[in-house]
N, CA, C and O atoms as a GROMACS GRO file, in nm:
protein
  256
    1MET      N    1 -21.901   4.640  14.501
    1MET     CA    2 -21.788   4.675  14.587
    1MET      C    3 -21.796   4.589  14.715
    1MET      O    4 -21.904   4.576  14.774
    2THR      N    5 -21.685   4.533  14.755
    2THR     CA    6 -21.684   4.450  14.875
    2THR      C    7 -21.655   4.536  14.997
    2THR      O    8 -21.586   4.638  14.988
    3ASP      N    9 -21.707   4.493  15.109
    3ASP     CA   10 -21.686   4.567  15.233
    3ASP      C   11 -21.556   4.520  15.296
    3ASP      O   12 -21.545   4.405  15.338
    4GLU      N   13 -21.458   4.610  15.305
    4GLU     CA   14 -21.326   4.574  15.356
    4GLU      C   15 -21.312   4.599  15.506
    4GLU      O   16 -21.208   4.566  15.564
    5VAL      N   17 -21.414   4.656  15.570
    5VAL     CA   18 -21.404   4.688  15.712
    5VAL      C   19 -21.422   4.561  15.793
    5VAL      O   20 -21.522   4.491  15.780
    6LYS      N   21 -21.323   4.530  15.878
    6LYS     CA   22 -21.331   4.415  15.965
    6LYS      C   23 -21.380   4.462  16.101
    6LYS      O   24 -21.339   4.566  16.150
    7THR      N   25 -21.469   4.383  16.161
    7THR     CA   26 -21.523   4.422  16.291
    7THR      C   27 -21.494   4.314  16.394
    7THR      O   28 -21.471   4.198  16.360
    8CYS      N   29 -21.495   4.354  16.520
    8CYS     CA   30 -21.468   4.262  16.630
    8CYS      C   31 -21.578   4.159  16.642
    8CYS      O   32 -21.696   4.191  16.627
    9ILE      N   33 -21.542   4.035  16.670
    9ILE     CA   34 -21.640   3.928  16.685
    9ILE      C   35 -21.718   3.942  16.816
    9ILE      O   36 -21.824   3.881  16.830
   10GLU      N   37 -21.668   4.019  16.911
   10GLU     CA   38 -21.737   4.039  17.040
   10GLU      C   39 -21.823   4.165  17.041
   10GLU      O   40 -21.944   4.158  17.066
   11CYS      N   41 -21.762   4.281  17.013
   11CYS     CA   42 -21.834   4.408  17.028
   11CYS      C   43 -21.886   4.466  16.898
   11CYS      O   44 -21.970   4.556  16.900
   12GLY      N   45 -21.839   4.415  16.783
   12GLY     CA   46 -21.887   4.463  16.654
   12GLY      C   47 -21.826   4.594  16.607
   12GLY      O   48 -21.864   4.645  16.502
   13ARG      N   49 -21.733   4.650  16.684
   13ARG     CA   50 -21.670   4.777  16.645
   13ARG      C   51 -21.560   4.749  16.542
   13ARG      O   52 -21.507   4.638  16.536
   14PRO      N   53 -21.526   4.850  16.460
   14PRO     CA   54 -21.418   4.832  16.361
   14PRO      C   55 -21.285   4.800  16.429
   14PRO      O   56 -21.256   4.850  16.538
   15LEU      N   57 -21.206   4.719  16.363
   15LEU     CA   58 -21.075   4.679  16.417
   15LEU      C   59 -20.966   4.775  16.371
   15LEU      O   60 -20.978   4.839  16.266
   16ALA      N   61 -20.861   4.783  16.449
   16ALA     CA   62 -20.741   4.858  16.411
   16ALA      C   63 -20.645   4.758  16.347
   16ALA      O   64 -20.647   4.639  16.382
   17ASP      N   65 -20.562   4.804  16.256
   17ASP     CA   66 -20.466   4.713  16.193
   17ASP      C   67 -20.325   4.766  16.207
   17ASP      O   68 -20.303   4.886  16.224
   18ARG      N   69 -20.231   4.673  16.200
   18ARG     CA   70 -20.089   4.708  16.203
   18ARG      C   71 -20.017   4.612  16.108
   18ARG      O   72 -20.068   4.505  16.076
   19VAL      N   73 -19.900   4.653  16.065
   19VAL     CA   74 -19.819   4.568  15.977
   19VAL      C   75 -19.711   4.504  16.062
   19VAL      O   76 -19.646   4.570  16.143
   20GLU      N   77 -19.693   4.375  16.043
   20GLU     CA   78 -19.597   4.299  16.122
   20GLU      C   79 -19.510   4.218  16.027
   20GLU      O   80 -19.560   4.155  15.933
   21GLU      N   81 -19.380   4.220  16.050
   21GLU     CA   82 -19.288   4.141  15.968
   21GLU      C   83 -19.230   4.029  16.052
   21GLU      O   84 -19.187   4.049  16.165
   22ILE      N   85 -19.232   3.909  15.995
   22ILE     CA   86 -19.176   3.793  16.062
   22ILE      C   87 -19.066   3.737  15.975
   22ILE      O   88 -19.088   3.703  15.858
   23GLU      N   89 -18.948   3.726  16.031
   23GLU     CA   90 -18.834   3.677  15.955
   23GLU      C   91 -18.852   3.530  15.921
   23GLU      O   92 -18.890   3.449  16.005
   24ARG      N   93 -18.826   3.499  15.796
   24ARG     CA   94 -18.836   3.359  15.752
   24ARG      C   95 -18.714   3.282  15.801
   24ARG      O   96 -18.600   3.327  15.786
   25ALA      N   97 -18.739   3.169  15.859
   25ALA     CA   98 -18.628   3.084  15.903
   25ALA      C   99 -18.590   2.992  15.787
   25ALA      O  100 -18.674   2.955  15.704
   26GLY      N  101 -18.465   2.956  15.784
   26GLY     CA  102 -18.420   2.859  15.685
   26GLY      C  103 -18.464   2.719  15.727
   26GLY      O  104 -18.542   2.704  15.821
   27THR      N  105 -18.414   2.621  15.661
   27THR     CA  106 -18.444   2.483  15.700
   27THR      C  107 -18.372   2.452  15.830
   27THR      O  108 -18.275   2.520  15.864
   28PRO      N  109 -18.418   2.352  15.904
   28PRO     CA  110 -18.353   2.320  16.032
   28PRO      C  111 -18.202   2.302  16.015
   28PRO      O  112 -18.156   2.232  15.925
   29GLY      N  113 -18.126   2.366  16.104
   29GLY     CA  114 -17.981   2.353  16.099
   29GLY      C  115 -17.913   2.457  16.011
   29GLY      O  116 -17.790   2.460  16.001
   30THR      N  117 -17.994   2.544  15.946
   30THR     CA  118 -17.932   2.648  15.862
   30THR      C  119 -17.967   2.786  15.919
   30THR      O  120 -18.054   2.799  16.004
   31ALA      N  121 -17.899   2.884  15.870
   31ALA     CA  122 -17.923   3.022  15.914
   31ALA      C  123 -18.053   3.075  15.852
   31ALA      O  124 -18.110   3.014  15.762
   32SER      N  125 -18.096   3.188  15.901
   32SER     CA  126 -18.214   3.254  15.847
   32SER      C  127 -18.190   3.290  15.701
   32SER      O  128 -18.076   3.308  15.658
   33THR      N  129 -18.299   3.301  15.626
   33THR     CA  130 -18.287   3.338  15.484
   33THR      C  131 -18.264   3.487  15.466
   33THR      O  132 -18.225   3.531  15.358
   34GLY      N  133 -18.288   3.567  15.573
   34GLY     CA  134 -18.274   3.711  15.563
   34GLY      C  135 -18.395   3.777  15.499
   34GLY      O  136 -18.396   3.899  15.480
   35LEU      N  137 -18.497   3.698  15.465
   35LEU     CA  138 -18.620   3.752  15.407
   35LEU      C  139 -18.729   3.753  15.513
   35LEU      O  140 -18.722   3.680  15.612
   36CYS      N  141 -18.829   3.837  15.491
   36CYS     CA  142 -18.938   3.848  15.587
   36CYS      C  143 -19.072   3.822  15.518
   36CYS      O  144 -19.090   3.853  15.401
   37ASP      N  145 -19.164   3.764  15.593
   37ASP     CA  146 -19.303   3.757  15.551
   37ASP      C  147 -19.372   3.876  15.616
   37ASP      O  148 -19.349   3.904  15.734
   38THR      N  149 -19.454   3.946  15.541
   38THR     CA  150 -19.522   4.064  15.593
   38THR      C  151 -19.670   4.034  15.607
   38THR      O  152 -19.734   3.983  15.515
   39TYR      N  153 -19.724   4.067  15.722
   39TYR     CA  154 -19.864   4.041  15.752
   39TYR      C  155 -19.933   4.169  15.797
   39TYR      O  156 -19.870   4.256  15.856
   40ARG      N  157 -20.062   4.179  15.769
   40ARG     CA  158 -20.145   4.283  15.829
   40ARG      C  159 -20.223   4.211  15.939
   40ARG      O  160 -20.292   4.113  15.914
   41VAL      N  161 -20.210   4.262  16.062
   41VAL     CA  162 -20.273   4.201  16.178
   41VAL      C  163 -20.384   4.295  16.226
   41VAL      O  164 -20.360   4.414  16.247
   42TRP      N  165 -20.503   4.240  16.244
   42TRP     CA  166 -20.619   4.318  16.287
   42TRP      C  167 -20.648   4.285  16.432
   42TRP      O  168 -20.655   4.168  16.470
   43ALA      N  169 -20.665   4.390  16.515
   43ALA     CA  170 -20.691   4.372  16.658
   43ALA      C  171 -20.800   4.469  16.703
   43ALA      O  172 -20.819   4.575  16.644
   44CYS      N  173 -20.872   4.430  16.808
   44CYS     CA  174 -20.979   4.514  16.860
   44CYS      C  175 -20.919   4.638  16.928
   44CYS      O  176 -20.824   4.629  17.006
   45ALA      N  177 -20.977   4.754  16.896
   45ALA     CA  178 -20.928   4.881  16.952
   45ALA      C  179 -21.024   4.938  17.056
   45ALA      O  180 -21.005   5.051  17.102
   46ASN      N  181 -21.126   4.863  17.093
   46ASN     CA  182 -21.226   4.911  17.189
   46ASN      C  183 -21.181   4.872  17.331
   46ASN      O  184 -21.182   4.754  17.365
   47PRO      N  185 -21.141   4.970  17.414
   47PRO     CA  186 -21.090   4.938  17.548
   47PRO      C  187 -21.196   4.876  17.641
   47PRO      O  188 -21.160   4.819  17.744
   48ASP      N  189 -21.323   4.886  17.606
   48ASP     CA  190 -21.429   4.826  17.688
   48ASP      C  191 -21.460   4.682  17.651
   48ASP      O  192 -21.541   4.617  17.717
   49CYS      N  193 -21.396   4.631  17.546
   49CYS     CA  194 -21.424   4.497  17.497
   49CYS      C  195 -21.329   4.394  17.560
   49CYS      O  196 -21.213   4.425  17.589
   50VAL      N  197 -21.380   4.271  17.581
   50VAL     CA  198 -21.294   4.165  17.636
   50VAL      C  199 -21.185   4.124  17.538
   50VAL      O  200 -21.086   4.062  17.577
   51MET      N  201 -21.202   4.157  17.409
   51MET     CA  202 -21.103   4.122  17.306
   51MET      C  203 -21.006   4.237  17.278
   51MET      O  204 -20.933   4.232  17.179
   52PHE      N  205 -21.003   4.340  17.363
   52PHE     CA  206 -20.917   4.457  17.343
   52PHE      C  207 -20.772   4.416  17.322
   52PHE      O  208 -20.714   4.342  17.402
   53LYS      N  209 -20.714   4.464  17.214
   53LYS     CA  210 -20.576   4.436  17.173
   53LYS      C  211 -20.549   4.290  17.140
   53LYS      O  212 -20.433   4.252  17.122
   54ALA      N  213 -20.652   4.207  17.132
   54ALA     CA  214 -20.633   4.067  17.092
   54ALA      C  215 -20.623   4.061  16.940
   54ALA      O  216 -20.700   4.127  16.870
   55ASP      N  217 -20.528   3.984  16.888
   55ASP     CA  218 -20.514   3.967  16.743
   55ASP      C  219 -20.625   3.875  16.694
   55ASP      O  220 -20.629   3.758  16.731
   56LEU      N  221 -20.713   3.927  16.610
   56LEU     CA  222 -20.828   3.850  16.564
   56LEU      C  223 -20.811   3.796  16.423
   56LEU      O  224 -20.859   3.687  16.392
   57TYR      N  225 -20.745   3.871  16.336
   57TYR     CA  226 -20.724   3.828  16.198
   57TYR      C  227 -20.579   3.856  16.159
   57TYR      O  228 -20.518   3.951  16.207
   58LYS      N  229 -20.527   3.772  16.073
   58LYS     CA  230 -20.391   3.791  16.022
   58LYS      C  231 -20.393   3.756  15.874
   58LYS      O  232 -20.429   3.644  15.838
   59GLU      N  233 -20.354   3.849  15.790
   59GLU     CA  234 -20.351   3.821  15.646
   59GLU      C  235 -20.215   3.856  15.590
   59GLU      O  236 -20.157   3.960  15.622
   60GLN      N  237 -20.165   3.768  15.505
   60GLN     CA  238 -20.032   3.791  15.447
   60GLN      C  239 -20.042   3.894  15.336
   60GLN      O  240 -20.133   3.892  15.254
   61ILE      N  241 -19.946   3.984  15.336
   61ILE     CA  242 -19.934   4.085  15.231
   61ILE      C  243 -19.832   4.033  15.131
   61ILE      O  244 -19.725   3.988  15.170
   62ALA      N  245 -19.866   4.040  15.003
   62ALA     CA  246 -19.776   3.988  14.899
   62ALA      C  247 -19.642   4.058  14.904
   62ALA      O  248 -19.635   4.179  14.924
   63ASP      N  249 -19.536   3.982  14.888
   63ASP     CA  250 -19.402   4.039  14.884
   63ASP      C  251 -19.385   4.122  14.759
   63ASP      O  252 -19.428   4.083  14.650
   64ALA      N  253 -19.323   4.237  14.774
   64ALA     CA  254 -19.301   4.327  14.658
   64ALA      C  255 -19.175   4.287  14.584
   64ALA      O  256 -19.139   4.350  14.485
   0.00000   0.00000   0.00000
């Protein structure tokens, strides 16, 4: 079994994650495609850490 827990590179505490959607842009000069790329963004949740709320990892979630 692989360890899925991501930890902060500074304090070593577990990271909090959120889902973020970024709209895909069309080619230059065209309108947006109306589709989104979905990412899971991991950030430090330790208020005592210098990396608090800094986005440390970003992984794309497969489109359904």
